[in-house]
Every structure is written in structure tokens, then in C-alpha cells.
KEKOL-232977 format. One record per residue: x, y, z of N, C-alpha, C in turn. Coordinates in Angstrom, 3 decimals, decimal comma. Example, Ala and Ser with C-alpha at 12.3 -4.5 7.8 and 13.67 -1.06 7.14 Angstrom:
<pts>
+----------+----------+----------+----------+----------+----------+----------+----------+----------+
!      npx !      npy !      npz !     capx !     capy !     capz !      cpx !      cpy !      cpz !
+----------+----------+----------+----------+----------+----------+----------+----------+----------+
!   13,190 !   -5,690 !    7,800 !   12,300 !   -4,500 !    7,800 !   13,200 !   -3,300 !    7,800 !
!   12,850 !   -2,250 !    7,080 !   13,670 !   -1,060 !    7,140 !   12,900 !    0,030 !    7,870 !
+----------+----------+----------+----------+----------+----------+----------+----------+----------+
</pts>
This chain:
<pts>
+----------+----------+----------+----------+----------+----------+----------+----------+----------+
!      npx !      npy !      npz !     capx !     capy !     capz !      cpx !      cpy !      cpz !
+----------+----------+----------+----------+----------+----------+----------+----------+----------+
!   11,415 !  -68,359 !  -12,036 !   10,142 !  -67,492 !  -12,824 !    9,621 !  -66,938 !  -11,649 !
!    9,624 !  -66,968 !  -10,403 !    8,938 !  -66,670 !   -9,268 !    9,667 !  -65,014 !   -9,052 !
!   10,885 !  -65,341 !   -9,290 !   11,384 !  -64,182 !   -8,854 !   11,806 !  -63,269 !   -9,808 !
!   11,601 !  -63,617 !  -11,029 !   11,213 !  -62,697 !  -12,471 !   10,067 !  -61,993 !  -12,467 !
!    8,854 !  -62,669 !  -11,645 !    7,637 !  -62,000 !  -11,680 !    7,941 !  -60,947 !  -10,451 !
!    8,259 !  -61,106 !   -9,193 !    8,395 !  -60,504 !   -8,303 !    9,218 !  -59,266 !   -8,936 !
!   10,255 !  -59,342 !   -9,557 !   11,223 !  -58,190 !   -9,960 !   10,294 !  -57,437 !  -10,919 !
!    9,566 !  -57,886 !  -11,643 !    8,853 !  -57,274 !  -12,751 !    7,761 !  -56,271 !  -11,639 !
!    7,348 !  -56,584 !  -11,043 !    6,186 !  -56,056 !  -10,211 !    6,959 !  -54,785 !   -9,459 !
!    8,182 !  -54,928 !   -8,595 !    8,762 !  -53,912 !   -8,148 !    8,942 !  -52,913 !   -9,081 !
!    9,571 !  -53,318 !   -9,975 !   10,070 !  -52,367 !  -11,289 !    8,889 !  -51,759 !  -11,883 !
!    7,617 !  -52,421 !  -12,154 !    6,619 !  -51,420 !  -12,248 !    6,064 !  -50,785 !  -11,237 !
!    5,870 !  -50,967 !  -10,081 !    5,720 !  -49,961 !   -8,886 !    6,323 !  -48,803 !   -8,644 !
!    8,010 !  -49,098 !   -9,149 !    8,645 !  -47,984 !   -9,176 !    8,734 !  -47,343 !  -10,238 !
!    8,371 !  -47,480 !  -11,181 !    7,468 !  -46,768 !  -12,376 !    6,660 !  -45,830 !  -12,170 !
!    5,709 !  -46,337 !  -11,480 !    4,455 !  -45,926 !  -11,359 !    4,760 !  -44,799 !   -9,972 !
!    5,807 !  -45,111 !   -9,107 !    6,138 !  -44,008 !   -8,314 !    6,739 !  -42,965 !   -9,011 !
!    7,605 !  -43,114 !   -9,658 !    8,423 !  -42,059 !  -10,387 !    7,463 !  -41,318 !  -10,964 !
!    6,470 !  -41,592 !  -12,018 !    5,853 !  -41,010 !  -12,589 !    4,922 !  -40,176 !  -11,912 !
!    4,655 !  -40,594 !  -10,818 !    3,441 !  -39,973 !   -9,823 !    4,265 !  -38,451 !   -9,328 !
!    5,556 !  -38,822 !   -9,032 !    6,471 !  -37,997 !   -8,494 !    6,531 !  -36,661 !   -9,453 !
!    7,046 !  -37,430 !  -10,943 !    6,952 !  -36,268 !  -11,762 !    5,684 !  -35,356 !  -11,949 !
!    4,771 !  -36,129 !  -12,209 !    3,319 !  -35,672 !  -12,331 !    3,494 !  -34,284 !  -11,364 !
!    3,751 !  -34,781 !   -9,946 !    3,204 !  -33,520 !   -9,013 !    4,190 !  -32,713 !   -9,064 !
!    5,652 !  -32,855 !   -9,350 !    6,557 !  -31,415 !   -9,492 !    6,092 !  -30,643 !  -10,625 !
!    5,924 !  -31,366 !  -12,132 !    5,163 !  -30,653 !  -12,986 !    4,249 !  -29,837 !  -12,355 !
!    3,333 !  -30,404 !  -11,939 !    2,023 !  -29,270 !  -11,218 !    2,492 !  -28,223 !  -10,420 !
!    3,577 !  -28,641 !   -9,349 !    3,854 !  -27,455 !   -8,658 !    4,802 !  -26,394 !   -9,640 !
!    5,235 !  -26,791 !  -10,302 !    6,295 !  -25,820 !  -11,423 !    5,052 !  -25,029 !  -12,017 !
!    4,037 !  -25,613 !  -12,413 !    3,042 !  -24,655 !  -13,099 !    2,045 !  -24,010 !  -12,145 !
!    1,944 !  -24,209 !  -10,974 !    1,252 !  -23,719 !   -9,947 !    2,064 !  -22,451 !   -9,380 !
!    3,486 !  -22,393 !   -9,163 !    4,110 !  -21,108 !   -8,730 !    4,022 !  -20,060 !   -9,595 !
!    4,247 !  -20,212 !  -10,784 !    4,525 !  -18,735 !  -11,240 !    2,284 !  -18,123 !  -11,423 !
!    1,713 !  -18,796 !  -11,536 !    0,471 !  -18,242 !  -11,072 !    0,049 !  -17,679 !   -9,799 !
!    0,913 !  -18,038 !   -8,776 !    1,007 !  -17,547 !   -7,530 !    1,510 !  -16,573 !   -7,428 !
!    2,746 !  -16,330 !   -8,229 !    3,568 !  -15,144 !   -8,177 !    3,228 !  -14,108 !   -9,186 !
!    2,070 !  -14,299 !  -10,033 !    1,391 !  -13,349 !  -11,192 !    0,496 !  -12,639 !  -10,447 !
!   -0,366 !  -13,608 !   -9,286 !   -0,914 !  -12,982 !   -8,411 !   -0,925 !  -12,137 !   -7,850 !
!    0,276 !  -12,004 !   -6,974 !    0,961 !  -10,858 !   -6,377 !    1,621 !   -9,746 !   -7,036 !
!    2,099 !  -10,132 !   -8,173 !    3,160 !   -8,733 !   -9,087 !    2,027 !   -8,120 !   -9,754 !
!    1,646 !   -6,992 !   -8,948 !    0,744 !   -6,021 !   -9,768 !    0,554 !   -5,082 !   -8,661 !
!   -0,276 !   -3,952 !   -9,126 !   -0,266 !   -2,687 !   -8,569 !   -1,836 !   -2,751 !   -8,096 !
!   -2,256 !   -2,156 !   -6,920 !   -3,775 !   -2,489 !   -6,060 !   -3,900 !   -0,866 !   -6,321 !
!   -4,705 !   -0,246 !   -7,243 !   -5,212 !    1,157 !   -6,496 !   -6,542 !    1,107 !   -5,927 !
!   -6,144 !    1,257 !   -4,500 !   -7,567 !    1,445 !   -3,716 !   -7,760 !    2,716 !   -3,470 !
!   -9,095 !    3,305 !   -3,815 !   -9,952 !    4,596 !   -3,002 !  -10,426 !    4,414 !   -1,675 !
!  -10,414 !    5,685 !   -1,278 !  -10,813 !    5,508 !    0,115 !  -12,065 !    5,246 !    0,150 !
!  -12,333 !    4,555 !    1,099 !  -13,988 !    4,535 !    1,387 !  -14,791 !    5,306 !    1,986 !
!  -14,122 !    6,450 !    2,648 !  -15,047 !    7,386 !    3,376 !  -14,563 !    8,853 !    3,396 !
!  -13,669 !    9,425 !    2,261 !  -12,900 !   10,713 !    2,391 !  -13,486 !   11,660 !    1,580 !
!  -14,529 !   11,347 !    0,512 !  -14,805 !   12,490 !   -0,401 !  -15,760 !   13,470 !    0,481 !
!  -15,033 !   14,905 !    0,376 !  -16,031 !   15,546 !    0,676 !  -15,614 !   15,746 !    2,491 !
!  -14,638 !   14,897 !    3,122 !  -14,292 !   15,249 !    4,495 !  -13,713 !   16,549 !    4,531 !
!  -14,411 !   17,114 !    5,820 !  -14,111 !   18,444 !    6,109 !  -12,372 !   18,099 !    6,744 !
!  -11,702 !   19,225 !    6,994 !  -10,570 !   18,854 !    7,539 !  -10,505 !   20,139 !    8,540 !
!  -10,644 !   19,550 !    9,634 !  -11,034 !   20,649 !   11,080 !   -9,622 !   21,106 !   11,291 !
!   -9,367 !   21,999 !   12,245 !   -7,979 !   22,159 !   12,935 !   -8,286 !   21,374 !   14,409 !
!   -7,321 !   20,637 !   14,247 !   -7,330 !   19,498 !   15,583 !   -6,039 !   19,513 !   16,455 !
!   -5,375 !   20,581 !   16,614 !   -4,697 !   20,722 !   17,774 !   -4,964 !   21,200 !   19,084 !
!   -5,083 !   20,681 !   20,114 !   -5,532 !   20,952 !   21,502 !   -4,356 !   21,366 !   22,459 !
!   -3,900 !   22,571 !   22,516 !   -2,989 !   22,502 !   23,337 !   -1,465 !   22,251 !   22,831 !
!   -0,954 !   21,585 !   23,621 !    0,263 !   20,552 !   23,206 !    0,030 !   19,499 !   22,407 !
!   -1,590 !   19,012 !   22,741 !   -1,775 !   17,480 !   22,112 !   -2,720 !   17,475 !   20,985 !
!   -2,979 !   16,233 !   20,129 !   -3,566 !   16,663 !   19,188 !   -5,271 !   16,207 !   19,441 !
!   -6,375 !   16,664 !   18,810 !   -7,708 !   16,460 !   19,316 !   -7,979 !   15,304 !   18,248 !
!   -9,421 !   15,095 !   17,807 !   -9,836 !   14,410 !   17,325 !   -8,837 !   14,174 !   15,591 !
!   -8,758 !   13,213 !   15,127 !   -8,193 !   13,459 !   13,545 !   -9,111 !   12,606 !   12,659 !
!   -9,081 !   13,203 !   11,462 !   -9,639 !   12,876 !   10,257 !   -9,264 !   11,567 !    9,769 !
!   -9,968 !   10,517 !   10,117 !   -9,257 !    8,798 !    9,468 !  -10,049 !    8,791 !    8,089 !
!   -9,123 !    8,304 !    7,267 !   -9,510 !    7,810 !    5,965 !   -9,120 !    6,451 !    5,781 !
!   -9,809 !    5,803 !    5,207 !   -9,739 !    3,937 !    5,429 !   -9,886 !    3,802 !    3,622 !
!   -8,811 !    2,520 !    3,582 !   -8,571 !    2,016 !    2,238 !   -8,989 !    0,395 !    2,704 !
!  -10,039 !   -0,053 !    1,992 !   -9,924 !   -1,571 !    2,142 !   -9,043 !   -2,667 !    0,947 !
!   -8,067 !   -2,926 !    1,480 !   -7,090 !   -3,945 !    1,160 !   -7,369 !   -5,449 !    0,861 !
!   -8,571 !   -5,921 !    1,510 !   -8,849 !   -6,803 !    1,540 !   -9,007 !   -8,099 !    0,178 !
!   -9,455 !   -7,723 !   -0,660 !   -9,130 !   -8,150 !   -2,029 !   -7,559 !   -8,848 !   -2,381 !
!   -6,511 !   -7,893 !   -1,753 !   -5,281 !   -8,351 !   -1,957 !   -5,141 !   -9,764 !   -1,294 !
!   -4,796 !  -11,027 !   -1,680 !   -4,474 !  -12,212 !   -1,377 !   -3,574 !  -12,114 !   -0,069 !
!   -3,760 !  -12,806 !    0,898 !   -2,970 !  -12,610 !    2,340 !   -1,526 !  -12,867 !    1,928 !
!   -1,297 !  -13,872 !    1,096 !    0,349 !  -14,132 !    0,799 !    0,986 !  -13,162 !    0,230 !
!    0,311 !  -11,848 !   -0,310 !    0,983 !  -10,874 !   -0,816 !    1,608 !   -9,696 !    0,071 !
!    2,931 !   -9,520 !   -0,163 !    3,533 !   -8,293 !    0,737 !    3,679 !   -7,098 !   -0,063 !
!    3,800 !   -6,173 !    0,503 !    4,294 !   -5,000 !   -0,023 !    5,077 !   -4,752 !   -0,410 !
!    5,327 !   -4,028 !   -1,587 !    6,875 !   -3,814 !   -2,268 !    7,045 !   -2,423 !   -2,585 !
!    6,019 !   -1,846 !   -2,984 !    6,158 !   -0,245 !   -2,503 !    4,788 !    0,295 !   -2,759 !
!    4,620 !    1,734 !   -2,125 !    3,433 !    2,303 !   -1,982 !    3,482 !    3,823 !   -2,310 !
!    2,532 !    4,124 !   -3,109 !    2,354 !    5,806 !   -3,410 !    0,954 !    6,183 !   -2,744 !
!    0,518 !    7,364 !   -2,450 !   -0,418 !    8,119 !   -2,493 !   -0,941 !    9,126 !   -2,990 !
!   -1,919 !    9,119 !   -3,484 !   -2,569 !   10,280 !   -4,132 !   -3,327 !   10,897 !   -3,925 !
!   -3,226 !   12,544 !   -3,683 !   -3,910 !   13,171 !   -2,675 !   -4,875 !   14,089 !   -3,553 !
!   -6,175 !   14,578 !   -3,379 !   -6,806 !   15,737 !   -4,339 !   -7,216 !   16,609 !   -2,721 !
!   -7,045 !   17,559 !   -2,414 !   -7,257 !   18,130 !   -1,452 !   -7,567 !   19,403 !   -1,444 !
!   -8,460 !   20,250 !   -0,867 !   -8,700 !   21,576 !   -0,723 !   -8,475 !   22,173 !    0,537 !
!   -7,269 !   23,166 !    0,800 !   -7,367 !   23,546 !    1,898 !   -6,737 !   25,079 !    1,538 !
!   -7,120 !   25,981 !    2,940 !   -6,386 !   27,509 !    2,391 !   -5,048 !   27,908 !    2,784 !
!   -4,726 !   26,673 !    3,312 !   -3,134 !   26,838 !    3,716 !   -2,130 !   25,471 !    3,857 !
!   -1,695 !   25,080 !    2,630 !   -1,349 !   23,616 !    2,565 !   -0,657 !   22,987 !    3,652 !
!    0,588 !   23,913 !    3,741 !    1,473 !   23,292 !    4,818 !    0,999 !   22,863 !    6,067 !
!   -0,328 !   23,588 !    6,321 !   -0,990 !   23,052 !    7,740 !   -1,048 !   21,623 !    8,291 !
!   -1,034 !   20,835 !    6,865 !   -1,499 !   19,476 !    6,979 !   -0,434 !   18,113 !    7,488 !
!   -0,437 !   17,446 !    8,153 !    0,542 !   16,371 !    7,962 !   -0,394 !   15,136 !    8,156 !
!    0,393 !   14,049 !    7,853 !   -0,268 !   12,854 !    7,887 !    0,350 !   11,549 !    8,006 !
!   -0,280 !   10,435 !    8,679 !    0,367 !    9,386 !    9,210 !   -0,362 !    8,348 !    8,429 !
!    0,209 !    7,189 !    8,191 !   -0,168 !    5,952 !    7,479 !    0,012 !    4,511 !    8,603 !
!   -1,055 !    4,290 !    8,438 !   -1,354 !    2,586 !    9,581 !   -1,818 !    1,523 !    8,504 !
!   -0,611 !    0,409 !    8,756 !   -1,293 !   -0,836 !    7,902 !   -2,163 !   -1,708 !    8,734 !
!   -2,133 !   -2,763 !    7,854 !   -3,144 !   -3,476 !    8,632 !   -2,749 !   -4,272 !   10,197 !
!   -1,610 !   -4,417 !   10,151 !   -0,968 !   -4,908 !   11,319 !   -0,660 !   -3,646 !   12,461 !
!   -1,574 !   -2,367 !   12,244 !   -1,059 !   -1,476 !   13,230 !    0,195 !   -0,861 !   13,224 !
!    1,127 !   -0,982 !   12,343 !    2,455 !   -0,168 !   12,206 !    2,257 !    1,443 !   11,606 !
!    2,360 !    1,859 !   12,618 !    2,197 !    3,581 !   11,663 !    3,137 !    4,146 !   11,618 !
!    3,565 !    4,858 !   10,320 !    4,584 !    5,894 !   10,006 !    4,073 !    7,337 !    9,772 !
!    5,226 !    8,187 !   10,298 !    4,210 !    9,979 !    9,731 !    5,013 !    9,973 !    8,297 !
!    3,955 !   10,594 !    7,582 !    4,468 !   10,991 !    6,178 !    5,035 !   12,382 !    5,833 !
!    4,695 !   13,356 !    7,073 !    5,338 !   14,679 !    7,110 !    4,122 !   15,116 !    6,404 !
!    4,609 !   16,147 !    5,707 !    3,787 !   17,079 !    4,995 !    3,761 !   16,888 !    3,458 !
!    2,978 !   17,184 !    2,906 !    2,568 !   16,735 !    1,743 !    3,000 !   18,068 !    0,754 !
!    2,925 !   19,330 !    1,555 !    3,230 !   20,826 !    0,943 !    3,852 !   21,413 !    2,044 !
!    4,921 !   22,290 !    1,415 !    5,472 !   23,005 !    2,712 !    5,116 !   24,413 !    2,248 !
!    4,151 !   24,903 !    1,718 !    4,056 !   26,189 !    1,194 !    2,825 !   26,875 !    1,476 !
!    2,424 !   27,828 !    1,337 !    0,996 !   28,539 !    1,841 !    0,081 !   28,251 !    0,749 !
!    0,495 !   27,763 !   -0,507 !   -0,579 !   27,639 !   -1,624 !   -1,638 !   27,207 !   -1,210 !
!   -2,875 !   27,374 !   -1,732 !   -4,288 !   26,692 !   -1,412 !   -4,324 !   25,522 !   -2,349 !
!   -4,692 !   24,331 !   -1,782 !   -4,960 !   23,429 !   -2,539 !   -3,753 !   22,618 !   -3,041 !
!   -4,116 !   21,330 !   -3,084 !   -3,112 !   20,744 !   -3,955 !   -3,353 !   19,390 !   -4,590 !
!   -2,704 !   19,134 !   -5,280 !   -3,190 !   17,522 !   -6,125 !   -1,327 !   16,939 !   -6,440 !
!   -1,090 !   16,179 !   -5,184 !    0,177 !   15,156 !   -5,690 !    0,110 !   13,756 !   -5,755 !
!    1,172 !   13,181 !   -5,577 !    1,117 !   11,836 !   -5,643 !    2,848 !   11,814 !   -4,540 !
!    2,078 !   11,490 !   -3,402 !    3,391 !   11,140 !   -2,389 !    3,928 !    9,845 !   -3,032 !
!    5,269 !    9,887 !   -2,785 !    6,275 !    8,611 !   -3,726 !    7,890 !    8,874 !   -2,831 !
!    8,042 !    7,906 !   -2,402 !    9,607 !    7,850 !   -1,571 !   10,336 !    8,328 !   -2,571 !
!   10,139 !    7,502 !   -4,012 !   10,848 !    8,444 !   -5,213 !   10,882 !    9,676 !   -5,927 !
!   10,098 !   10,113 !   -5,448 !    9,436 !   11,062 !   -6,495 !   10,385 !   12,378 !   -7,117 !
!   10,080 !   13,255 !   -8,024 !   11,065 !   13,904 !   -8,642 !   10,803 !   15,028 !   -8,133 !
!    9,823 !   15,807 !   -7,830 !    9,203 !   16,851 !   -7,062 !    9,793 !   16,877 !   -5,431 !
!   10,336 !   18,410 !   -5,074 !    9,931 !   18,485 !   -3,665 !    8,577 !   19,003 !   -3,084 !
!    8,595 !   18,433 !   -1,834 !    7,273 !   19,036 !   -0,912 !    7,092 !   20,599 !   -1,246 !
!    8,441 !   21,373 !   -1,070 !    8,552 !   22,653 !   -1,056 !    7,914 !   23,707 !   -2,642 !
!    7,931 !   22,851 !   -3,415 !    7,321 !   22,852 !   -4,311 !    5,677 !   23,064 !   -4,746 !
!    5,091 !   22,263 !   -3,381 !    4,090 !   22,019 !   -3,578 !    2,923 !   21,553 !   -4,729 !
!    3,676 !   21,057 !   -5,795 !    3,228 !   20,208 !   -6,938 !    3,107 !   21,389 !   -8,038 !
!    3,776 !   22,151 !   -8,407 !    3,744 !   23,235 !   -9,438 !    2,234 !   22,777 !  -10,884 !
!    2,518 !   21,299 !  -10,962 !    1,752 !   20,500 !  -11,974 !    0,974 !   19,775 !  -11,142 !
!   -0,333 !   19,141 !  -11,609 !   -1,075 !   18,375 !  -11,124 !   -0,423 !   17,158 !  -10,934 !
!   -0,680 !   16,421 !   -9,976 !   -0,538 !   15,060 !   -9,620 !    1,150 !   14,542 !  -10,225 !
!    2,220 !   15,640 !   -9,759 !    3,377 !   15,764 !   -9,662 !    3,918 !   14,502 !   -8,505 !
!    4,677 !   13,497 !   -8,847 !    5,076 !   12,930 !   -7,795 !    6,240 !   13,489 !   -6,943 !
!    5,750 !   13,622 !   -5,745 !    6,531 !   14,278 !   -4,567 !    6,936 !   13,262 !   -3,939 !
!    8,343 !   13,758 !   -3,453 !    9,400 !   13,036 !   -2,621 !    8,521 !   13,284 !   -0,964 !
!    8,477 !   11,627 !   -0,541 !    8,373 !   12,131 !    1,055 !    9,418 !   12,568 !    1,846 !
!    9,213 !   12,879 !    2,988 !   10,067 !   12,869 !    3,853 !   10,626 !   11,775 !    4,992 !
!   11,850 !   11,402 !    4,249 !   12,454 !   10,348 !    5,080 !   12,082 !    8,935 !    4,469 !
!   11,320 !    8,738 !    3,504 !   11,116 !    7,640 !    2,626 !   10,429 !    6,663 !    3,671 !
!    9,095 !    7,188 !    4,297 !    8,452 !    6,185 !    4,953 !    8,119 !    5,101 !    4,568 !
!    7,281 !    5,058 !    3,193 !    6,547 !    4,029 !    2,786 !    7,744 !    2,754 !    2,691 !
!    8,812 !    3,085 !    2,420 !   10,205 !    1,606 !    2,396 !    9,580 !    1,015 !    3,491 !
!    9,485 !    1,656 !    4,611 !    9,223 !    0,657 !    6,091 !    8,215 !   -0,280 !    6,193 !
!    7,413 !   -0,386 !    4,850 !    5,998 !   -0,972 !    5,161 !    6,673 !   -2,319 !    4,294 !
!    7,455 !   -2,179 !    3,779 !    8,110 !   -3,034 !    2,642 !    8,432 !   -4,537 !    3,173 !
!    7,792 !   -5,304 !    2,204 !    7,525 !   -6,778 !    2,690 !    6,696 !   -7,036 !    4,087 !
!    5,639 !   -6,171 !    4,271 !    4,675 !   -6,624 !    5,569 !    3,747 !   -6,961 !    4,832 !
!    2,653 !   -7,476 !    5,533 !    1,349 !   -7,663 !    4,757 !    0,643 !   -6,357 !    4,088 !
!    0,287 !   -6,838 !    3,138 !   -0,779 !   -5,956 !    2,326 !   -2,028 !   -5,715 !    2,562 !
!   -2,669 !   -7,441 !    2,877 !   -4,226 !   -7,712 !    2,925 !   -4,969 !   -6,910 !    4,125 !
!   -5,759 !   -5,984 !    4,129 !   -6,551 !   -5,648 !    5,385 !   -7,086 !   -4,717 !    5,074 !
!   -7,185 !   -3,243 !    6,397 !   -7,478 !   -2,039 !    6,347 !   -6,660 !   -1,062 !    6,589 !
!   -6,099 !   -0,555 !    5,634 !   -5,144 !    0,553 !    5,627 !   -5,642 !    1,925 !    6,048 !
!   -4,977 !    2,656 !    7,160 !   -5,790 !    4,078 !    7,518 !   -4,970 !    5,022 !    7,491 !
!   -5,370 !    6,271 !    6,909 !   -4,536 !    7,780 !    6,854 !   -4,791 !    8,489 !    7,556 !
!   -4,279 !    9,062 !    8,674 !   -4,998 !   10,130 !    9,612 !   -4,439 !   11,382 !    8,822 !
!   -5,604 !   12,301 !    9,357 !   -4,830 !   13,898 !    8,507 !   -5,056 !   14,801 !    9,622 !
!   -3,937 !   15,285 !    9,946 !   -3,858 !   16,281 !   10,807 !   -3,447 !   17,875 !   10,639 !
!   -4,372 !   18,634 !   11,075 !   -4,082 !   20,285 !   11,061 !   -3,642 !   20,631 !   11,626 !
!   -2,508 !   21,397 !   11,188 !   -1,637 !   21,500 !   12,773 !   -1,817 !   23,148 !   13,136 !
!   -2,247 !   23,863 !   12,368 !   -2,404 !   25,437 !   12,717 !   -3,926 !   25,944 !   12,448 !
!   -4,282 !   26,443 !   13,325 !   -5,992 !   27,261 !   13,364 !   -5,943 !   28,079 !   12,091 !
!   -7,258 !   28,926 !   12,022 !   -7,865 !   29,606 !   10,975 !   -7,912 !   29,082 !    9,764 !
!   -7,138 !   27,907 !    9,324 !   -7,413 !   27,612 !    7,914 !   -7,912 !   26,628 !    7,772 !
!   -9,112 !   26,432 !    6,804 !   -9,523 !   25,078 !    6,599 !   -9,798 !   24,446 !    5,350 !
!  -10,292 !   23,220 !    5,114 !  -10,398 !   22,949 !    4,094 !  -11,128 !   21,430 !    3,916 !
!  -11,281 !   20,782 !    2,701 !  -11,867 !   19,333 !    2,630 !  -11,148 !   18,288 !    1,791 !
!  -11,569 !   17,238 !    1,744 !  -10,522 !   16,387 !    1,409 !  -11,717 !   16,169 !   -0,307 !
!  -10,928 !   16,166 !   -1,553 !  -11,652 !   15,862 !   -2,571 !  -11,447 !   14,206 !   -3,309 !
!  -10,501 !   13,658 !   -2,648 !  -10,398 !   12,591 !   -2,819 !   -8,541 !   11,681 !   -2,685 !
!   -8,611 !   10,798 !   -2,624 !   -7,307 !   10,084 !   -1,918 !   -7,356 !    8,699 !   -2,204 !
!   -6,489 !    8,198 !   -3,011 !   -5,977 !    6,797 !   -3,327 !   -4,524 !    6,447 !   -2,810 !
!   -4,891 !    5,035 !   -2,393 !   -3,618 !    4,500 !   -1,936 !   -3,040 !    3,230 !   -2,783 !
!   -2,133 !    3,412 !   -3,774 !   -1,584 !    2,162 !   -4,867 !   -0,383 !    1,365 !   -3,949 !
!   -0,998 !    0,253 !   -3,857 !    0,173 !   -0,616 !   -3,252 !    0,674 !   -1,486 !   -3,998 !
!    1,548 !   -1,417 !   -4,411 !    2,270 !   -2,653 !   -5,493 !    3,193 !   -3,571 !   -4,695 !
!    2,430 !   -5,166 !   -4,886 !    2,679 !   -6,044 !   -4,034 !    3,371 !   -7,149 !   -4,828 !
!    4,493 !   -7,932 !   -4,049 !    4,923 !   -9,157 !   -4,022 !    5,086 !  -10,339 !   -3,556 !
!    5,469 !  -11,267 !   -4,116 !    4,981 !  -12,355 !   -2,867 !    6,042 !  -12,740 !   -2,074 !
+----------+----------+----------+----------+----------+----------+----------+----------+----------+
</pts>
């Protein structure tokens, strides 16, 4: 009789342990999709300091002078989300669009040159820089906010890197005489876990 009681207690404890493990497994399975859903989205981040920013000529001899630094605050992106894709929407007034070149720096100080958004002498441009864009930068966006393909797919190099933090876009005016200013710039970061 004593061994029957002991056996019954052991079976009860085993049952409770199995139920507890099952409950934890179910809870983890339910939590995981929620975590993925948080990251599976596009974050449209406006510049924090760019509206009306002048674009001065900043080439000094064979080196660059001070550049215009545009910042995007991505601190609202959870720290466990990584970059899947990036696009940058630019609305810029300039009297010779192909004078400008851009560098993008992520929160971990990795910098990539984006080249020029336009390769023409057109005044002003409104483009979406996109590694898989359909328009060529030689067209300088015949229609407002066409998706212009970047040179060498630089955004792909940020893939699976941290997305959260402060992003920086540096604007270079490579030639003298022509000037302009920035109307607006937005970075769109699609994230994944």
C-alpha cells in the first residue's frame, strides 16, 4: 500500500511537470509570432533637421569641406529588429542636380556612398532612391517620386545590420557656382527579425 501511494505521488508530480512544460511551450509559441510581427514592417522616418537646409559648395581643393549632415531618429525601432531593405525619398531644390553626392551611415558607423541621385543638369529633383528602382539616375526622375535605381546597390550592404538608432545622410555638393536647399528627406527602413 505504501508503494502504491508513493507511485501515485510520483505520477502526480510527473503529470504536473508535463503540464507546466506544455504551458510554457504554448506560451513561447504564442509570443514568437508577436515578436516577428513587431519587426515585419516599414518604418518611415522623416529627417530631424533637414527642411530648408542650404546645400553649399563643399569641395576645398582635393578634399571635402564641411558637409550637410541630415539625421533620422530610428530609436523607436526595437533593438532586435534588423534591416531588410532601405529606400530614401528626396525632395531637393538645386540649380544643377548632378553636382550632389550622398553618403549614408547606419547607427553602427558603417558608411556607404550612394552616388548621385541624378546625372543630369536638371534643376531640382524628387526621387525615391531604391536598389531595385525602375528608373535610371540618368533620367533624373521625369515623373515626381519615381523609384531611381542606386549605383551598385549600396542599401543591400546594410541588410541584416542593426536598424535602431541614429542614421546619418551626408550631402556633398561637388562643384562650385550652383546652389540649392533641401525641402525634405525621409528614410524608409523595412525590418525583419
